[in-house]
C-alpha positions in Angstrom: -2.8 2.6 14.1 -2.4 5.7 12.0 1.2 6.4 13.2 4.0 7.3 10.8 7.7 6.5 11.2 9.7 8.8 8.9 12.6 7.0 7.4 14.8 9.9 8.4 14.2 9.0 12.0 15.3 5.3 11.9 18.5 3.5 10.9 18.8 1.3 7.9 18.9 -1.7 10.2 15.7 -0.7 12.0 14.0 -0.2 8.6 15.2 -3.6 7.4 14.0 -5.3 10.7 10.6 -3.6 10.4 10.1 -4.6 6.7 11.3 -8.2 7.4 8.9 -8.6 10.3 6.0 -7.3 8.2 6.9 -9.6 5.3 7.1 -12.6 7.6 3.7 -11.7 9.2 2.0 -11.4 5.8 3.6 -14.6 4.4 2.6 -16.6 7.5 -1.0 -15.2 7.5 -1.4 -16.1 3.8 0.1 -19.6 4.3 -2.3 -20.3 7.2 -5.4 -18.9 5.5 -4.6 -20.7 2.2 -3.4 -23.9 3.9 -0.2 -23.8 1.9 3.5 -24.0 2.7 5.2 -20.6 2.6 7.5 -22.0 0.0 4.5 -22.3 -2.4 3.9 -18.6 -2.1 5.6 -15.6 -3.7 6.0 -12.3 -1.8 6.8 -9.2 -3.8 6.2 -5.5 -3.9 2.8 -4.4 -5.1 2.6 -3.0 -8.6 -0.1 -0.4 -9.3 -1.5 -1.8 -12.6 -0.9 -5.5 -12.0 -2.2 -5.6 -8.4 -4.5 -2.6 -7.9 -6.1 -1.9 -11.2 -4.3 1.4 -12.1 -3.9 2.1 -15.8 -0.1 2.1 -15.6 2.6 0.7 -13.3 3.3 4.2 -12.0 2.0 5.7 -8.7 0.7 8.9 -10.3 -2.8 9.6 -9.0 -5.3 8.2 -11.4 -8.2 10.5 -10.5 -8.4 14.3 -10.2 -8.5 15.2 -6.5 -11.0 17.8 -5.2 -9.7 20.2 -2.6 -10.5 19.4 1.1 -12.5 16.3 0.1 -11.8 12.6 0.5 -11.6 11.3 -3.1 -11.5 7.7 -4.1 -8.2 6.7 -5.7 -8.2 2.9 -5.6 -11.0 0.5 -5.9 -9.9 -3.1 -6.5 -11.3 -6.5 -5.5 -8.6 -9.0 -4.5 -8.5 -12.5 -5.8 -9.3 -15.2 -3.2 -5.7 -16.1 -2.8 -4.2 -12.6 -2.6 -3.0 -10.9 0.5 -1.7 -7.3 0.6 0.0 -5.3 3.4 0.3 -1.5 3.0 3.3 -0.6 5.0 4.3 3.0 4.1 4.0 5.9 1.8 6.3 8.1 -0.3 5.4 11.3 -2.0 7.7 12.2 -4.9 5.9 15.4 -5.7 7.8 18.8 -5.4 4.8 20.6 -3.8 2.7 17.8 -2.2 -1.1 18.4 -1.8 -2.3 15.1 -0.5 -2.3 15.2 3.3 -4.4 12.1 4.2 -4.9 8.5 3.1 -7.9 6.5 4.1 -7.8 2.7 3.8 -11.3 1.3 3.5 -12.9 -2.1 2.8 -15.8 -2.8 0.5 -16.8 -1.6 -3.0 -18.4 1.6 -1.5 -15.8 2.0 1.2 -18.3 1.0 3.9 -15.7 0.3 6.6 -12.6 2.3 7.4 -9.6 0.1 8.3 -7.1 3.0 9.0 -6.4 6.6 8.3 -2.9 8.0 7.8 -2.5 11.8 8.0 0.8 12.4 6.2 1.1 16.2 6.2 3.7 16.1 9.0 5.9 14.0 6.6 6.4 17.0 4.4 8.6 18.7 7.1 11.1 15.9 6.7 14.1 15.9 4.2 12.6 13.0 2.3 8.9 12.4 2.0 9.0 8.7 2.9 7.6 6.9 6.0 6.6 3.5 7.2 3.3 2.9 9.0 3.8 1.8 12.6 1.4 -1.2 11.8 0.7 -2.7 8.4 -2.7 -2.3 6.9 -3.6 -5.8 5.7 -6.3 -6.9 3.2 -7.1 -10.6 2.7 -8.3 -12.5 -0.3 -11.8 -11.5 -1.7 -11.7 -8.2 0.2 -12.3 -5.0 -1.8 -9.4 -2.5 -1.4 -10.9 1.0 -1.3 -8.4 3.9 -0.8 -9.2 7.6 -0.7 -6.8 10.6 -0.7 -7.5 13.9 1.0 -5.9 16.9 -0.7 -5.5 20.4 0.7 -5.8 21.9 -2.8 -7.2 20.5 -6.1 -4.9 18.1 -7.9 -5.3 17.1 -11.6 -5.1 13.5 -12.6 -1.4 12.4 -12.6 -0.6 15.6 -10.7 0.7 13.9 -7.6 3.0 10.9 -7.3 2.0 9.1 -4.1 3.8 5.8 -3.8 2.2 3.3 -1.5 4.8 1.0 -0.1 3.1 -2.4 0.0 3.7 -6.1 -0.4 1.5 -8.8 -1.9 1.5 -12.6 -1.3 -0.1 -15.0 -3.8 0.6 -18.6 -4.9 3.4 -19.2 -7.4 2.2 -19.9 -10.9 -0.1 -16.9 -11.6 2.5 -14.3 -12.6 5.7 -15.9 -11.3 6.4 -19.5 -12.3 8.0 -20.5 -9.0 11.4 -20.9 -7.5 14.0 -22.7 -9.6 15.2 -26.0 -8.3 18.9 -24.9 -8.2 
């Protein structure tokens, strides 16, 4: 784990195949764990406020980041029937300072699930990459994510978009597929 695949290095078909395989894997995992038919589940992109507890639906960093220190950015307990796969990252900042993302589990971040060092991404034309392997969190897990910045960043000073998908049963936010 911990490998980045810059979007500039793959074709659109390769990108689509990678995303489709991750979506299928996440949907099948959730269906198995929840003992549901995949048609009873919705899979969509993660929204920062709705799914991760941000104060808005934008990916602006919520917390001020201290230089050369891992700083907690996300701390969110998943509902028992939620499954999330983090699959990539995009930095939309002109002069990016965040160079690392640590994906942990537990309210204090006791266990590290993966680390993505993203500084190499900034040599690319577009600051967007997929992770070689998805970072998956299952229901009831506590998503704890830290950023590492090479210089101090004020709150809302960096726009780090985490590319992620969530699976949950229909009916909570989305009523379900229409019968036609």
